N, C-alpha and C positions, 0 to 999 in steps of 0.2 A: 504494500500500500504506500502511495506517495505521501510526502510530508503535507500536512494541512496548510492551506492558504491562510495567511495571517492577517487579522484585522487589528490594527493598533489604535487604542484610544489614548489621546494625548492629555496629560495633566500638566498644569503649570500653576504658579502662585496666582491666586485669584480666579481659578476655574469656578464657574457657577456649578454647584454640585450636581443638580439634576441634569444639566447639559451632558455630563459625562456618565453619571451613574444610571440614568434612564436607558441610554443605549447599551451600557454595560449589562444591565439586567436582561434586556431582550437578547442581546447577542451571546452572552454567556449561557443563558438557558438553552438557546438554540444549539450552540456548538458543543455543549457538554451532554445534551440529551440526544443529539442526532449527529454523532461523530462521523457517520458514513457520508454526510454531506460535504466533508472535507475542509472544514474551516476551524480556526481557533481564534480566540480574542485575547489580547494582552493589553496591560496598562503600561505606559512609559512616560518619561519626562526628559527634559534636556540632559540632566545629570544622573537620573535614577534616584532612588531613595524616597524620602518623605517629601510630600508636597502639601502645603496648606491652602485649602480652597477658600472661596469667597466668604462663606459663612462659618468658617472655623474648622470644618472637617479636615482631618489630616489623612492623606492616602499614601500608602507605601507602594511605590512603583518599582517593580523588579528590573525594568529595562531603561536604558538611556538612548539618546539619539544614536550613539555608536554601537550599542549592543542589541537593539530591537530587531535588526535584520530586515529582510525584504518584506514589504507590506503589499498585500493585495488591496486593502482598503485602509485609509486614514480617516479617523474621526477627530475633527478639530472643534472642541467645544468653545463656548463663549464665556463671558464673565468679565469682571473688572480688569483682569490680567491682560485682556486683549488690547486695552488702550495703549499699553506700552508696545505690544507686538506690532501694531499698525505703523509705528514710526521707528521700529528697530531694524536697521539694515541687515544685521546678521540673521535675525529671525525670518525676515522676508526672503533672504537668500536661501535659508534652509527650506522654507515652504516651496520655493521654486524648484529646488533640487528634488524634493519629494514628488513634485508634479512630473518630473522626468522618469521616475522609476515606480510610481504607484498607480495601479490601474484605475482606482476610483478614489477621488478626494471628496470627503464629505465634511460639512460644517453644521454646527448647531448654534442658533442664536447669533451672537456677534462674532463667532468664528468666521462668518462669511466676510466680515469687514477686513480681516487679515488676508483672506483670499483676494479680496478686491484690491487691497493695497499692494499685494504681490503681483497683480496683473492677471490673475487666473480667471477672472470673471468678465473680461473685456468682451463685449458684444454677445453676452450670454444672459439667459434668464437666471434669477437668483432671488432669495428672500433672506430675511433676518428677523430679529425681534422687532415687534411693531414700533417700539420707541426709537429704533435705529434705522428705519427704512430710508429716511431722508439722508442720513449719514452715508448709507450704502450708495445712494444715487450721487452724492457729492464726491465720494472717493473715486468713482469712475462713472461719468455720465453716459457711457455706452451700455451700461448694464440695464437689462430689461427687468426692472424691479417688480417682482410679483407680490403685491401688497396684501393679497387675500389668500395666498396659498399656504397650506400647512407645511409643505415641503415641495421642492422643485428638483426633479430628476432630469438633468441635461446630459445623460450618458456617463461621461467620466468625471463629472462634477455634480454633486448632490448637496443642496443646502436646505436646512430646516429653519422654520421660524423659531420663536422664543421658547426656550427652556423645555417644557413638557413635549413640545413638538418633536424633540429628538427621539422620543419613544416611537412615534408614528413613523419617522424616517427609518429607524432601525428595523421596525417590522416590515417596512417596504423593502429594505435590503434583503431580509429573509425571503420574501416573496420573489425578489429579483434573482437571487443566487440559488434558491432552492425551488420553491413552488408556492402557489396560493394555499395549497393544503397544509404545507409546512408552516406558513405564516399563521394560519388559523390554529394549528396545534400549539405554537409558541404563545399566541395571544391567549388561548385558553389556559395554558400552563401558568402564565403570570397573572391570570385573571384580569385582563385589561380590556375594557370596552370604552373607547373614547367617544365622547360627545362634546367636543370643544365648543365653547361659546365665544363669540367675538368680543 
């Protein structure tokens, strides 16, 4: 059996907890209960080790940028930490480098602002947290900002709206990489039935 394809969820100081933990719950339930689908999910950060999130949760990440290995999917969450990322040349260069070797780049909430600042969303549809939609448009006026979409799948780039929308995006990834039936099994397994209100 070949090695599983790896999904990496990025953590950084100021990560909005549910942006990362919501997708983690979905994707880890999927990959641990349906191993034959051929995926695994890991948490990583720039240097590995402990990361303090936006509301005080500390997460231990076993992998760093250097050790996480090749990713099939990158999940880039939002949170107050993205404010620095948007103007950090080294971080933006790292994002661009991931674009070159990662099949699918995904963002949750203001993670898409980092993608926009790195040039990944030029002339593409995308979304973000409702309070940052204008900022997304300002960062790159060529972006087709989808103000009412829960998530936007544009092939090799997928963006989700704010916070809990990352759960819906992750379930969509299960459907995309496995099947609608598998997505329903995961949804049932985590007992999630979304009825979002604007």
